[in-house]
All heavy atoms as TSV, in Angstrom:
chain	resi	resn	atom	element	x	y	z
A	1	MET	N	N	0.837	-1.170	0.000
A	1	MET	CA	C	0.000	0.000	0.000
A	1	MET	C	C	0.886	1.238	0.000
A	1	MET	O	O	1.772	1.393	0.832
A	1	MET	CB	C	-0.882	-0.010	1.250
A	1	MET	CG	C	-1.873	1.112	1.280
A	1	MET	SD	S	-3.016	0.848	2.639
A	1	MET	CE	C	-2.922	2.434	3.379
A	2	ALA	N	N	0.644	2.122	-0.950
A	2	ALA	CA	C	1.433	3.337	-1.073
A	2	ALA	C	C	1.086	4.316	0.040
A	2	ALA	O	O	-0.069	4.442	0.435
A	2	ALA	CB	C	1.189	3.972	-2.429
A	3	LYS	N	N	2.095	4.984	0.534
A	3	LYS	CA	C	1.894	5.991	1.569
A	3	LYS	C	C	1.436	7.278	0.906
A	3	LYS	O	O	1.837	7.602	-0.204
A	3	LYS	CB	C	3.183	6.232	2.355
A	3	LYS	CG	C	3.680	4.993	3.061
A	3	LYS	CD	C	2.703	4.550	4.112
A	3	LYS	CE	C	3.234	3.345	4.863
A	3	LYS	NZ	N	2.325	2.844	5.839
A	4	LYS	N	N	0.602	8.033	1.621
A	4	LYS	CA	C	0.038	9.273	1.092
A	4	LYS	C	C	0.596	10.478	1.835
A	4	LYS	O	O	0.862	10.417	3.034
A	4	LYS	CB	C	-1.490	9.280	1.230
A	4	LYS	CG	C	-2.179	8.121	0.544
A	4	LYS	CD	C	-2.122	8.267	-0.940
A	4	LYS	CE	C	-2.858	7.117	-1.619
A	4	LYS	NZ	N	-2.795	7.178	-3.041
A	5	CYS	N	N	0.742	11.572	1.128
A	5	CYS	CA	C	1.200	12.835	1.695
A	5	CYS	C	C	0.173	13.326	2.718
A	5	CYS	O	O	-1.026	13.305	2.457
A	5	CYS	CB	C	1.363	13.874	0.585
A	5	CYS	SG	S	1.814	15.519	1.150
A	6	ILE	N	N	0.655	13.766	3.885
A	6	ILE	CA	C	-0.260	14.215	4.935
A	6	ILE	C	C	-0.868	15.581	4.611
A	6	ILE	O	O	-1.838	15.978	5.248
A	6	ILE	CB	C	0.416	14.266	6.319
A	6	ILE	CG1	C	1.548	15.292	6.357
A	6	ILE	CG2	C	0.894	12.893	6.734
A	6	ILE	CD1	C	2.079	15.572	7.744
A	7	ILE	N	N	-0.335	16.282	3.613
A	7	ILE	CA	C	-0.853	17.604	3.268
A	7	ILE	C	C	-1.856	17.534	2.117
A	7	ILE	O	O	-2.975	18.024	2.228
A	7	ILE	CB	C	0.302	18.565	2.929
A	7	ILE	CG1	C	1.182	18.763	4.171
A	7	ILE	CG2	C	-0.222	19.903	2.411
A	7	ILE	CD1	C	2.444	19.530	3.944
A	8	CYS	N	N	-1.462	16.891	1.019
A	8	CYS	CA	C	-2.318	16.927	-0.174
A	8	CYS	C	C	-2.916	15.570	-0.548
A	8	CYS	O	O	-3.803	15.504	-1.389
A	8	CYS	CB	C	-1.550	17.488	-1.357
A	8	CYS	SG	S	-0.246	16.407	-1.983
A	9	GLY	N	N	-2.410	14.476	0.023
A	9	GLY	CA	C	-2.960	13.160	-0.276
A	9	GLY	C	C	-2.335	12.456	-1.468
A	9	GLY	O	O	-2.693	11.320	-1.780
A	10	GLU	N	N	-1.387	13.100	-2.141
A	10	GLU	CA	C	-0.699	12.453	-3.261
A	10	GLU	C	C	0.242	11.370	-2.736
A	10	GLU	O	O	0.513	11.290	-1.545
A	10	GLU	CB	C	0.106	13.501	-4.049
A	10	GLU	CG	C	-0.745	14.513	-4.774
A	10	GLU	CD	C	-1.578	13.916	-5.893
A	10	GLU	OE1	O	-1.068	13.056	-6.634
A	10	GLU	OE2	O	-2.745	14.324	-6.021
A	11	GLU	N	N	0.768	10.552	-3.653
A	11	GLU	CA	C	1.701	9.496	-3.248
A	11	GLU	C	C	2.944	10.117	-2.624
A	11	GLU	O	O	3.536	11.048	-3.167
A	11	GLU	CB	C	2.108	8.656	-4.453
A	11	GLU	CG	C	3.028	7.514	-4.094
A	11	GLU	CD	C	3.402	6.646	-5.284
A	11	GLU	OE1	O	2.809	6.797	-6.351
A	11	GLU	OE2	O	4.309	5.817	-5.117
A	12	ALA	N	N	3.342	9.602	-1.468
A	12	ALA	CA	C	4.475	10.156	-0.731
A	12	ALA	C	C	5.798	9.615	-1.256
A	12	ALA	O	O	5.906	8.462	-1.639
A	12	ALA	CB	C	4.348	9.827	0.746
A	13	LYS	N	N	6.788	10.487	-1.271
A	13	LYS	CA	C	8.141	10.105	-1.648
A	13	LYS	C	C	9.105	10.288	-0.489
A	13	LYS	O	O	10.199	9.750	-0.496
A	13	LYS	CB	C	8.619	10.945	-2.824
A	13	LYS	CG	C	7.745	10.832	-4.049
A	13	LYS	CD	C	8.559	10.579	-5.260
A	13	LYS	CE	C	7.666	10.556	-6.472
A	13	LYS	NZ	N	7.567	9.295	-7.083
A	14	TYR	N	N	8.700	11.062	0.515
A	14	TYR	CA	C	9.561	11.363	1.655
A	14	TYR	C	C	8.808	11.170	2.960
A	14	TYR	O	O	7.596	11.222	2.999
A	14	TYR	CB	C	10.047	12.824	1.603
A	14	TYR	CG	C	10.895	13.137	0.408
A	14	TYR	CD1	C	10.355	13.754	-0.715
A	14	TYR	CD2	C	12.251	12.830	0.404
A	14	TYR	CE1	C	11.137	14.047	-1.808
A	14	TYR	CE2	C	13.039	13.124	-0.691
A	14	TYR	CZ	C	12.475	13.740	-1.800
A	14	TYR	OH	O	13.261	14.025	-2.881
A	15	ARG	N	N	9.582	10.984	4.049
A	15	ARG	CA	C	8.992	10.904	5.379
A	15	ARG	C	C	9.976	11.460	6.391
A	15	ARG	O	O	11.173	11.514	6.147
A	15	ARG	CB	C	8.637	9.474	5.738
A	15	ARG	CG	C	9.851	8.599	6.005
A	15	ARG	CD	C	9.499	7.220	6.403
A	15	ARG	NE	N	9.014	7.242	7.772
A	15	ARG	CZ	C	9.016	6.224	8.584
A	15	ARG	NH1	N	9.455	5.068	8.155
A	15	ARG	NH2	N	8.580	6.312	9.800
A	16	ILE	N	N	9.455	11.863	7.523
A	16	ILE	CA	C	10.307	12.258	8.629
A	16	ILE	C	C	10.700	10.970	9.338
A	16	ILE	O	O	9.838	10.154	9.675
A	16	ILE	CB	C	9.569	13.211	9.596
A	16	ILE	CG1	C	9.243	14.513	8.874
A	16	ILE	CG2	C	10.403	13.464	10.837
A	16	ILE	CD1	C	8.447	15.493	9.711
A	17	LYS	N	N	11.995	10.796	9.568
A	17	LYS	CA	C	12.492	9.571	10.186
A	17	LYS	C	C	11.804	9.314	11.519
A	17	LYS	O	O	11.601	10.214	12.310
A	17	LYS	CB	C	14.007	9.671	10.395
A	17	LYS	CG	C	14.619	8.395	10.904
A	17	LYS	CD	C	16.118	8.508	11.025
A	17	LYS	CE	C	16.678	7.199	11.533
A	17	LYS	NZ	N	18.112	7.226	11.652
A	18	ASP	N	N	11.437	8.065	11.744
A	18	ASP	CA	C	10.802	7.609	12.983
A	18	ASP	C	C	9.463	8.284	13.257
A	18	ASP	O	O	9.089	8.487	14.409
A	18	ASP	CB	C	11.732	7.789	14.189
A	18	ASP	CG	C	13.009	6.978	14.056
A	18	ASP	OD1	O	12.961	5.890	13.437
A	18	ASP	OD2	O	14.045	7.417	14.569
A	19	SER	N	N	8.746	8.659	12.202
A	19	SER	CA	C	7.405	9.215	12.392
A	19	SER	C	C	6.495	8.707	11.281
A	19	SER	O	O	6.938	8.056	10.346
A	19	SER	CB	C	7.443	10.746	12.391
A	19	SER	OG	O	7.288	11.262	11.098
A	20	ASN	N	N	5.237	9.020	11.382
A	20	ASN	CA	C	4.270	8.650	10.353
A	20	ASN	C	C	3.899	9.837	9.482
A	20	ASN	O	O	2.841	9.840	8.870
A	20	ASN	CB	C	3.010	8.069	10.999
A	20	ASN	CG	C	3.279	6.705	11.600
A	20	ASN	OD1	O	4.062	5.937	11.076
A	20	ASN	ND2	N	2.623	6.408	12.699
A	21	ASP	N	N	4.774	10.834	9.420
A	21	ASP	CA	C	4.538	12.011	8.590
A	21	ASP	C	C	5.182	11.800	7.226
A	21	ASP	O	O	6.404	11.772	7.103
A	21	ASP	CB	C	5.110	13.269	9.252
A	21	ASP	CG	C	4.405	13.629	10.544
A	21	ASP	OD1	O	3.299	13.109	10.775
A	21	ASP	OD2	O	4.957	14.434	11.301
A	22	PHE	N	N	4.345	11.659	6.202
A	22	PHE	CA	C	4.800	11.414	4.841
A	22	PHE	C	C	4.470	12.619	3.976
A	22	PHE	O	O	3.455	13.284	4.184
A	22	PHE	CB	C	4.114	10.168	4.265
A	22	PHE	CG	C	4.518	8.904	4.950
A	22	PHE	CD1	C	3.832	8.444	6.053
A	22	PHE	CD2	C	5.593	8.167	4.491
A	22	PHE	CE1	C	4.196	7.271	6.693
A	22	PHE	CE2	C	5.973	6.993	5.114
A	22	PHE	CZ	C	5.278	6.545	6.216
A	23	TYR	N	N	5.332	12.892	2.967
A	23	TYR	CA	C	5.158	14.049	2.095
A	23	TYR	C	C	5.431	13.676	0.645
A	23	TYR	O	O	6.357	12.914	0.362
A	23	TYR	CB	C	6.145	15.162	2.478
A	23	TYR	CG	C	5.975	15.647	3.892
A	23	TYR	CD1	C	6.691	15.069	4.928
A	23	TYR	CD2	C	5.085	16.662	4.188
A	23	TYR	CE1	C	6.523	15.490	6.233
A	23	TYR	CE2	C	4.920	17.096	5.496
A	23	TYR	CZ	C	5.636	16.507	6.511
A	23	TYR	OH	O	5.457	16.921	7.806
A	24	CYS	N	N	4.661	14.264	-0.277
A	24	CYS	CA	C	4.979	14.127	-1.696
A	24	CYS	C	C	6.163	15.050	-1.973
A	24	CYS	O	O	6.562	15.858	-1.127
A	24	CYS	CB	C	3.776	14.502	-2.566
A	24	CYS	SG	S	3.348	16.262	-2.522
A	25	GLU	N	N	6.730	14.969	-3.144
A	25	GLU	CA	C	7.912	15.769	-3.455
A	25	GLU	C	C	7.615	17.265	-3.393
A	25	GLU	O	O	8.373	18.040	-2.806
A	25	GLU	CB	C	8.465	15.388	-4.830
A	25	GLU	CG	C	9.798	16.009	-5.114
A	25	GLU	CD	C	10.530	15.335	-6.255
A	25	GLU	OE1	O	10.059	14.314	-6.771
A	25	GLU	OE2	O	11.589	15.841	-6.605
A	26	GLU	N	N	6.500	17.680	-3.949
A	26	GLU	CA	C	6.151	19.101	-3.975
A	26	GLU	C	C	5.946	19.672	-2.570
A	26	GLU	O	O	6.491	20.718	-2.225
A	26	GLU	CB	C	4.878	19.319	-4.805
A	26	GLU	CG	C	4.513	20.777	-4.968
A	26	GLU	CD	C	3.289	20.967	-5.849
A	26	GLU	OE1	O	3.087	20.168	-6.787
A	26	GLU	OE2	O	2.536	21.910	-5.585
A	27	CYS	N	N	5.187	18.977	-1.736
A	27	CYS	CA	C	4.940	19.453	-0.371
A	27	CYS	C	C	6.209	19.428	0.469
A	27	CYS	O	O	6.424	20.306	1.297
A	27	CYS	CB	C	3.837	18.636	0.299
A	27	CYS	SG	S	2.198	18.920	-0.408
A	28	ALA	N	N	7.071	18.435	0.243
A	28	ALA	CA	C	8.342	18.368	0.976
A	28	ALA	C	C	9.200	19.582	0.644
A	28	ALA	O	O	9.764	20.217	1.536
A	28	ALA	CB	C	9.079	17.078	0.639
A	29	GLU	N	N	9.273	19.920	-0.643
A	29	GLU	CA	C	10.080	21.068	-1.050
A	29	GLU	C	C	9.505	22.376	-0.515
A	29	GLU	O	O	10.256	23.280	-0.159
A	29	GLU	CB	C	10.199	21.114	-2.569
A	29	GLU	CG	C	11.076	20.007	-3.118
A	29	GLU	CD	C	11.069	19.925	-4.626
A	29	GLU	OE1	O	10.312	20.681	-5.288
A	29	GLU	OE2	O	11.816	19.093	-5.161
A	30	GLU	N	N	8.169	22.477	-0.448
A	30	GLU	CA	C	7.537	23.692	0.060
A	30	GLU	C	C	7.714	23.852	1.564
A	30	GLU	O	O	7.803	24.974	2.059
A	30	GLU	CB	C	6.038	23.683	-0.254
A	30	GLU	CG	C	5.703	23.925	-1.698
A	30	GLU	CD	C	4.212	23.852	-1.976
A	30	GLU	OE1	O	3.408	23.820	-1.012
A	30	GLU	OE2	O	3.846	23.817	-3.159
A	31	ASN	N	N	7.767	22.754	2.303
A	31	ASN	CA	C	7.760	22.814	3.763
A	31	ASN	C	C	9.118	22.612	4.412
A	31	ASN	O	O	9.264	22.843	5.609
A	31	ASN	CB	C	6.773	21.791	4.317
A	31	ASN	CG	C	5.354	22.194	4.014
A	31	ASN	OD1	O	4.820	23.099	4.630
A	31	ASN	ND2	N	4.744	21.541	3.027
A	32	PHE	N	N	10.118	22.184	3.656
A	32	PHE	CA	C	11.447	21.957	4.212
A	32	PHE	C	C	12.473	22.648	3.331
A	32	PHE	O	O	12.431	22.537	2.109
A	32	PHE	CB	C	11.757	20.454	4.290
A	32	PHE	CG	C	10.835	19.713	5.209
A	32	PHE	CD1	C	9.677	19.116	4.719
A	32	PHE	CD2	C	11.104	19.626	6.561
A	32	PHE	CE1	C	8.804	18.442	5.567
A	32	PHE	CE2	C	10.244	18.951	7.418
A	32	PHE	CZ	C	9.091	18.360	6.919
A	33	ASP	N	N	13.397	23.350	3.960
A	33	ASP	CA	C	14.449	24.023	3.193
A	33	ASP	C	C	15.361	23.017	2.503
A	33	ASP	O	O	15.860	23.264	1.418
A	33	ASP	CB	C	15.299	24.903	4.107
A	33	ASP	CG	C	14.535	26.125	4.596
A	33	ASP	OD1	O	13.619	26.572	3.892
A	33	ASP	OD2	O	14.864	26.618	5.692
A	34	ASP	N	N	15.568	21.879	3.138
A	34	ASP	CA	C	16.492	20.877	2.625
A	34	ASP	C	C	15.841	19.500	2.734
A	34	ASP	O	O	15.764	18.934	3.823
A	34	ASP	CB	C	17.785	20.931	3.447
A	34	ASP	CG	C	18.857	19.994	2.945
A	34	ASP	OD1	O	18.668	19.364	1.876
A	34	ASP	OD2	O	19.887	19.874	3.615
A	35	VAL	N	N	15.380	18.949	1.616
A	35	VAL	CA	C	14.701	17.652	1.651
A	35	VAL	C	C	15.665	16.512	1.965
A	35	VAL	O	O	15.228	15.409	2.256
A	35	VAL	CB	C	13.914	17.339	0.351
A	35	VAL	CG1	C	12.770	18.299	0.161
A	35	VAL	CG2	C	14.815	17.317	-0.855
A	36	SER	N	N	16.974	16.786	1.964
A	36	SER	CA	C	17.918	15.726	2.295
A	36	SER	C	C	17.821	15.324	3.767
A	36	SER	O	O	18.319	14.272	4.152
A	36	SER	CB	C	19.354	16.134	1.951
A	36	SER	OG	O	19.800	17.171	2.810
A	37	VAL	N	N	17.171	16.147	4.589
A	37	VAL	CA	C	16.975	15.775	5.997
A	37	VAL	C	C	15.838	14.763	6.136
A	37	VAL	O	O	15.676	14.153	7.182
A	37	VAL	CB	C	16.697	16.997	6.902
A	37	VAL	CG1	C	17.858	17.960	6.868
A	37	VAL	CG2	C	15.404	17.683	6.533
A	38	LEU	N	N	15.071	14.589	5.076
A	38	LEU	CA	C	13.976	13.624	5.083
A	38	LEU	C	C	14.465	12.281	4.567
A	38	LEU	O	O	15.436	12.193	3.825
A	38	LEU	CB	C	12.817	14.122	4.216
A	38	LEU	CG	C	12.201	15.444	4.632
A	38	LEU	CD1	C	11.188	15.890	3.582
A	38	LEU	CD2	C	11.546	15.345	5.980
A	39	GLN	N	N	13.747	11.243	4.928
A	39	GLN	CA	C	14.083	9.896	4.496
A	39	GLN	C	C	13.209	9.555	3.290
A	39	GLN	O	O	12.007	9.787	3.300
A	39	GLN	CB	C	13.778	8.955	5.651
A	39	GLN	CG	C	14.417	7.634	5.581
A	39	GLN	CD	C	14.165	6.869	6.876
A	39	GLN	OE1	O	13.086	6.946	7.431
A	39	GLN	NE2	N	15.152	6.159	7.339
A	40	LYS	N	N	13.828	9.017	2.243
A	40	LYS	CA	C	13.047	8.613	1.085
A	40	LYS	C	C	12.270	7.354	1.439
A	40	LYS	O	O	12.799	6.425	2.033
A	40	LYS	CB	C	13.939	8.361	-0.126
A	40	LYS	CG	C	14.485	9.638	-0.704
A	40	LYS	CD	C	15.134	9.395	-2.032
A	40	LYS	CE	C	15.560	10.714	-2.633
A	40	LYS	NZ	N	16.126	10.540	-3.959
A	41	VAL	N	N	11.000	7.328	1.075
A	41	VAL	CA	C	10.123	6.200	1.399
A	41	VAL	C	C	10.664	4.917	0.785
A	41	VAL	O	O	10.693	3.869	1.422
A	41	VAL	CB	C	8.679	6.493	0.933
A	41	VAL	CG1	C	7.800	5.270	1.069
A	41	VAL	CG2	C	8.106	7.663	1.716
A	42	GLU	N	N	11.140	4.986	-0.439
A	42	GLU	CA	C	11.635	3.786	-1.114
A	42	GLU	C	C	12.867	3.222	-0.418
A	42	GLU	O	O	13.023	2.002	-0.296
A	42	GLU	CB	C	11.952	4.078	-2.580
A	42	GLU	CG	C	12.291	2.824	-3.351
A	42	GLU	CD	C	12.352	3.051	-4.841
A	42	GLU	OE1	O	11.634	3.910	-5.360
A	42	GLU	OE2	O	13.138	2.334	-5.473
A	43	GLU	N	N	13.755	4.085	0.052
A	43	GLU	CA	C	14.938	3.612	0.772
A	43	GLU	C	C	14.531	2.829	2.011
A	43	GLU	O	O	15.101	1.784	2.318
A	43	GLU	CB	C	15.827	4.786	1.202
A	43	GLU	CG	C	16.593	5.432	0.092
A	43	GLU	CD	C	17.371	6.647	0.562
A	43	GLU	OE1	O	17.446	6.911	1.783
A	43	GLU	OE2	O	17.919	7.348	-0.308
A	44	GLN	N	N	13.556	3.332	2.738
A	44	GLN	CA	C	13.083	2.664	3.942
A	44	GLN	C	C	12.464	1.315	3.592
A	44	GLN	O	O	12.659	0.328	4.294
A	44	GLN	CB	C	12.076	3.544	4.680
A	44	GLN	CG	C	11.623	2.979	6.001
A	44	GLN	CD	C	12.737	2.858	7.011
A	44	GLN	OE1	O	13.756	3.534	6.944
A	44	GLN	NE2	N	12.571	1.979	7.966
A	45	ALA	N	N	11.719	1.256	2.492
A	45	ALA	CA	C	11.101	-0.002	2.073
A	45	ALA	C	C	12.159	-1.044	1.719
A	45	ALA	O	O	12.013	-2.222	2.050
A	45	ALA	CB	C	10.174	0.246	0.883
A	46	VAL	N	N	13.221	-0.620	1.071
A	46	VAL	CA	C	14.306	-1.543	0.707
A	46	VAL	C	C	14.983	-2.089	1.966
A	46	VAL	O	O	15.265	-3.279	2.064
A	46	VAL	CB	C	15.325	-0.834	-0.224
A	46	VAL	CG1	C	16.581	-1.661	-0.388
A	46	VAL	CG2	C	14.688	-0.531	-1.565
A	47	LYS	N	N	15.237	-1.214	2.944
A	47	LYS	CA	C	15.850	-1.659	4.200
A	47	LYS	C	C	14.952	-2.656	4.928
A	47	LYS	O	O	15.414	-3.662	5.448
A	47	LYS	CB	C	16.131	-0.461	5.109
A	47	LYS	CG	C	17.257	0.410	4.636
A	47	LYS	CD	C	17.443	1.592	5.564
A	47	LYS	CE	C	18.474	2.566	5.052
A	47	LYS	NZ	N	18.608	3.747	5.927
A	48	LEU	N	N	13.662	-2.375	4.967
A	48	LEU	CA	C	12.714	-3.255	5.631
A	48	LEU	C	C	12.664	-4.616	4.950
A	48	LEU	O	O	12.677	-5.653	5.605
A	48	LEU	CB	C	11.327	-2.617	5.663
A	48	LEU	CG	C	10.224	-3.393	6.352
A	48	LEU	CD1	C	10.586	-3.674	7.802
A	48	LEU	CD2	C	8.918	-2.631	6.274
A	49	LYS	N	N	12.654	-4.621	3.616
A	49	LYS	CA	C	12.632	-5.886	2.879
A	49	LYS	C	C	13.888	-6.697	3.165
A	49	LYS	O	O	13.816	-7.907	3.353
A	49	LYS	CB	C	12.492	-5.642	1.380
A	49	LYS	CG	C	12.397	-6.936	0.580
A	49	LYS	CD	C	12.202	-6.663	-0.868
A	49	LYS	CE	C	12.064	-7.894	-1.710
A	49	LYS	NZ	N	12.719	-9.094	-1.305
A	50	ALA	N	N	15.035	-6.040	3.233
A	50	ALA	CA	C	16.287	-6.735	3.525
A	50	ALA	C	C	16.250	-7.370	4.910
A	50	ALA	O	O	16.702	-8.505	5.092
A	50	ALA	CB	C	17.470	-5.782	3.409
A	51	MET	N	N	15.696	-6.650	5.875
A	51	MET	CA	C	15.590	-7.199	7.229
A	51	MET	C	C	14.673	-8.416	7.251
A	51	MET	O	O	14.977	-9.418	7.904
A	51	MET	CB	C	15.064	-6.130	8.192
A	51	MET	CG	C	16.069	-5.056	8.517
A	51	MET	SD	S	15.463	-3.674	9.527
A	51	MET	CE	C	14.253	-4.377	10.583
A	52	ILE	N	N	13.574	-8.351	6.543
A	52	ILE	CA	C	12.631	-9.474	6.492
A	52	ILE	C	C	13.281	-10.679	5.820
A	52	ILE	O	O	13.178	-11.805	6.311
A	52	ILE	CB	C	11.337	-9.061	5.764
A	52	ILE	CG1	C	10.572	-8.051	6.625
A	52	ILE	CG2	C	10.477	-10.275	5.449
A	52	ILE	CD1	C	9.411	-7.387	5.928
A	53	ASP	N	N	13.973	-10.441	4.704
A	53	ASP	CA	C	14.653	-11.529	4.005
A	53	ASP	C	C	15.699	-12.180	4.891
A	53	ASP	O	O	15.858	-13.406	4.895
A	53	ASP	CB	C	15.298	-11.028	2.715
A	53	ASP	CG	C	14.276	-10.675	1.644
A	53	ASP	OD1	O	13.096	-11.102	1.768
A	53	ASP	OD2	O	14.653	-9.970	0.674
A	54	GLU	N	N	16.411	-11.375	5.670
A	54	GLU	CA	C	17.434	-11.911	6.581
A	54	GLU	C	C	16.790	-12.787	7.658
A	54	GLU	O	O	17.288	-13.872	7.954
A	54	GLU	CB	C	18.192	-10.749	7.240
A	54	GLU	CG	C	19.319	-11.196	8.122
A	54	GLU	CD	C	20.073	-10.027	8.725
A	54	GLU	OE1	O	20.206	-8.994	8.048
A	54	GLU	OE2	O	20.518	-10.163	9.883
A	55	LYS	N	N	15.675	-12.331	8.221
A	55	LYS	CA	C	14.977	-13.121	9.249
A	55	LYS	C	C	14.483	-14.448	8.686
A	55	LYS	O	O	14.597	-15.486	9.309
A	55	LYS	CB	C	13.785	-12.343	9.813
A	55	LYS	CG	C	14.174	-11.233	10.717
A	55	LYS	CD	C	14.589	-11.788	12.052
A	55	LYS	CE	C	14.798	-10.649	13.019
A	55	LYS	NZ	N	15.366	-11.060	14.255
A	56	ILE	N	N	13.950	-14.418	7.465
A	56	ILE	CA	C	13.459	-15.645	6.823
A	56	ILE	C	C	14.620	-16.610	6.604
A	56	ILE	O	O	14.489	-17.801	6.857
A	56	ILE	CB	C	12.751	-15.309	5.497
A	56	ILE	CG1	C	11.433	-14.603	5.793
A	56	ILE	CG2	C	12.501	-16.573	4.666
A	56	ILE	CD1	C	10.727	-14.041	4.570
A	57	SER	N	N	15.764	-16.098	6.163
A	57	SER	CA	C	16.934	-16.944	5.925
A	57	SER	C	C	17.410	-17.574	7.232
A	57	SER	O	O	17.782	-18.747	7.256
A	57	SER	CB	C	18.062	-16.117	5.333
A	57	SER	OG	O	17.729	-15.687	4.036
A	58	GLU	N	N	17.400	-16.794	8.316
A	58	GLU	CA	C	17.817	-17.316	9.610
A	58	GLU	C	C	16.882	-18.432	10.086
A	58	GLU	O	O	17.337	-19.434	10.639
A	58	GLU	CB	C	17.849	-16.205	10.661
A	58	GLU	CG	C	18.982	-15.221	10.475
A	58	GLU	CD	C	18.908	-14.049	11.437
A	58	GLU	OE1	O	17.964	-13.994	12.276
A	58	GLU	OE2	O	19.776	-13.171	11.344
A	59	GLU	N	N	15.605	-18.263	9.864
A	59	GLU	CA	C	14.614	-19.264	10.301
A	59	GLU	C	C	14.721	-20.541	9.477
A	59	GLU	O	O	14.451	-21.630	9.979
A	59	GLU	CB	C	13.212	-18.689	10.229
A	59	GLU	CG	C	12.953	-17.647	11.289
A	59	GLU	CD	C	11.568	-17.042	11.201
A	59	GLU	OE1	O	10.753	-17.500	10.356
A	59	GLU	OE2	O	11.287	-16.120	11.982
A	60	GLU	N	N	15.105	-20.425	8.219
A	60	GLU	CA	C	15.223	-21.592	7.361
A	60	GLU	C	C	16.436	-22.443	7.722
A	60	GLU	O	O	16.471	-23.628	7.446
A	60	GLU	CB	C	15.286	-21.170	5.884
A	60	GLU	CG	C	13.956	-20.647	5.381
A	60	GLU	CD	C	14.045	-20.143	3.944
A	60	GLU	OE1	O	15.152	-20.006	3.397
A	60	GLU	OE2	O	12.974	-19.879	3.374
A	61	GLU	N	N	17.438	-21.831	8.321
A	61	GLU	CA	C	18.668	-22.565	8.677
A	61	GLU	C	C	18.492	-23.354	9.889
A	61	GLU	O	O	18.045	-23.949	10.557
A	61	GLU	CB	C	19.827	-21.588	8.886
A	61	GLU	CG	C	20.228	-20.914	7.612
A	61	GLU	CD	C	21.295	-19.851	7.841
A	61	GLU	OE1	O	21.701	-19.580	8.998
A	61	GLU	OE2	O	21.755	-19.295	6.851
């Protein structure tokens, strides 16, 4: 399920680390001087998938 921007409801590309505040690219740029302080949603999804894959591999052994 795609995350939605908390301001406009569009698909989110960024989030504040350790929170449930998600932003689309346009709203992130409007509300933050530097979007590099935000975490990209896709990066977080990749990390989560890697952790899940690692747990599955450990359980299979």
